[in-house]
N, C-alpha and C positions, 0 to 999 in steps of 0.2 A: 715472456719475462715480466715480471718475476712470478713464478707459479707456486713455489714452495719456499719456506723459510723456517727458521728456528727462533723460538723465544722461550728461554728457560729460567729467567730470573723471576723471583717472588714478587708479589705486589709491593711488599714492604721495601725491597731493594729497589725497585723501579720508581716508587714514589720518592724515595730519597735521591736517586740519581737525577730525576727530572724535576725535583723541587715541587712536587705536586701533592694534592690531598689524594688519599687512596679511597676511591669510590667503587671498588670492584666487588665489594660484599663477599669476599673470600673465595670467588670462583676461579681466580687465576691458577693455573697448573702448568708445569714445565711441558713444553711441546717441542720436540726436535723435528717435527714433520708437519708444519702448519699447511693446511690445504685450503682451497677456496670454500668459502661459507663457514669455516670454523670460527669460533668465538675466541678472541685474543685481546690483550691489552693495547690501548692506545692513549695518548695524552692529548687533550684538547682544553680549550679555555671555557670554563663553566659560565652559566648565565650570570653568576656573581662576579665574574671577572678574574678568577684565579685558575691556575693550572689543576686539571683533574685527571687522575689516572682512572679510566673506566674500561669497559669491555664492549667491543663491537664485533659484528660479523664481517668477514672479508668478502667484499663484493658489494660495492655501493648500489643502493636502490634509490633513484630520485623519488621524491614524494609523489609524483604522478604516476609511478609505475603501477600497472593494473595488477601485477602478482610478483611473487618473489622468485619466479622460475628462472629469470635471467641473471640472478646474482653471481653466479659462477663465471659468467662472461664479463663481469664488470669489476674484476679485481685489480686491474691496472688502467691507468689513464696516462695517455701520451702527454708529455710536458709541452710538445709543439702545438697541441690542438686544445689542451684542457680549458683555456680561457674562452674558447669559442664553442665548445661542445654543448649542445643542449642538456646532455645528462650531467655534465661536470661543472659547467661554468659557474653556476650559483654557489656551489660548495667551494670551488677554488677561490672565489672572491670573498666569501664570508665564513667558510667552515673548514679551516685547515687544521691538520693534527699531526702528531709525531707517532710513528709506528715503531715501537722498540723491537729490536731483533738482535740476535747474537750473530746471524749471518744468513745468506740465502743460497739457494742451489740453482745450478744450471746443468744441462746435459750436452755433450758433444758427440757427434757421430764419429765412430771409429772406422778406420779403413776396412775392418773385417765385418762391418755392418752392424756391430753392437753399439751400445751407448756407454760413455763414460760420464759419471756424475762428478760434478765439482762443487765445493763448498766455499764461499767467499766470506771471510771473517776477519776481524782485526787481529793482527798478530799479538797485540798486547792484551787481548781478552776484554777490551772495553766494549761498551754498548754501542750498537748502531741505532741511529734514528733515521727511518725512512720517512720521506716527505709524504704525507697522506692528505686526503680530504674526506669528510664525512657528511652523512645525511641521516635524518631520521624518517623511516618509512612506516606507514601504518599509524594508528592512533590508539590511545587508551592503553589497556592492558596488552594489546596485540602490537604495539609499536616496537620497532627494533632500531638500534643504532648500527649503521653500516658504513663501510669505508672502502676506499681504493688506494692503492700505492701508485705514486707518480713514477714514470720511467722516462729515460733519456737515452741518447746514443752512448754506447759504451766507450770508455776512454782507456788509454794505455793498455797494459796487459789484459785488462778485463775484456777487451775486444777480441782477444784470442778464443774466449769461451762463448761469448754471445754478442750479437750486435746491439743489444739493449742492456741497461742496468737500472736499478732503482735510483731515484734522486736521493743522494745521500747528504744529510745535513750535519756538518760538524757542530760541536756544542755551542760555539759562539753564534751560530745562526738559528738556534732553537727559538729564541724569543722573537726575532723578526718573522719567522715563519708562522708563529702562532698569533702575532699582533695583527689587528686590522690595518690595511693599507689600501691606498687608491691605486697602486701600481704593483700588484702581486707578481707580475711577469718578471720583475727585476730579481725576485727571490730564487729564480730558477737557474742562476749561475752555477755551473758545476763545481763541485769541491776541487780544491787545488791538486795538482799532480802530486805534490809532496804528501798530502794528506792521503790520497788514494794508494800511494806506494805502501802505506802501512797496512794494506789489506793482503792476506794470504789467499792464494788460489789453491785449495787443497783437494786432491783427488780422493773420493770416498766411494763406498761400496754401492752395489746395485740396490740394496734393500730399500733405500729411500724412495725409490720409484713406486713403492706400494704405500698408499696412504694409510693402510692399516698398521704399518710399522712405526714404531716410536722408540725412543731411548738414545743414551749418549753414543752408542756404537754407530749410529748413522752418520755422525760427524767425525768419526775416527779416520785418520789418513790410511789409505791403502796404496799398495804399489800400482803404478800405471803399467799396463801391458807394454812390453818392449817394442812393439810394433808402433806405438803411438809417439809421435814427435810433434812439437809446435807446428812444423811445417805441414804435417799431415792432417792436422785438425780441420774439420769442416763444421760449419754451424749446423745445429739440429733445429 
């Protein structure tokens, strides 16, 4: 977790929602099936001190990485260890970002051995901001902006789908997450149960399991097989 998510808003809409400049140079496209190493929008504070909507690759590469080969294994950073991890600590302390998303996917093993995909998304259609950290890898024309999404223990009904979930930031916490602070650990307090109750856990089709598939049909609700009940679900 989290290994797939959707982000379909335009750069213009995102820059308005996050009150940021649009520095994406027109490369943002709707993506209903974001996978590791994909290029997607994120919001960070620019060198000039304002919010900037830009594009980064999912999978943080510390500046000292010898190659980009390990990026796909660096898509998530555990909130419990992010402050002490050699790979993530510097970014957590000084380079935090917001990762816009419509929702994210998880899979649950069914009693029949198959997998049921679920899509977690706000019931009111609002944007999600996943807590992220970023780093620049490489130099000159070969440099790339990379990022990871922070995860934490799943809460409430979300724990029935997976034992982990992204760190979700309600709008009133966006500024604090992006601002420099001497104690960033205090920013990892989970969202309230009331706010999390506004998330829908939606069963979706198996097509999302193939990274080559894209389109709004991936997030459409599908019937859950009658053999699957919450009591029968096991974590995948």
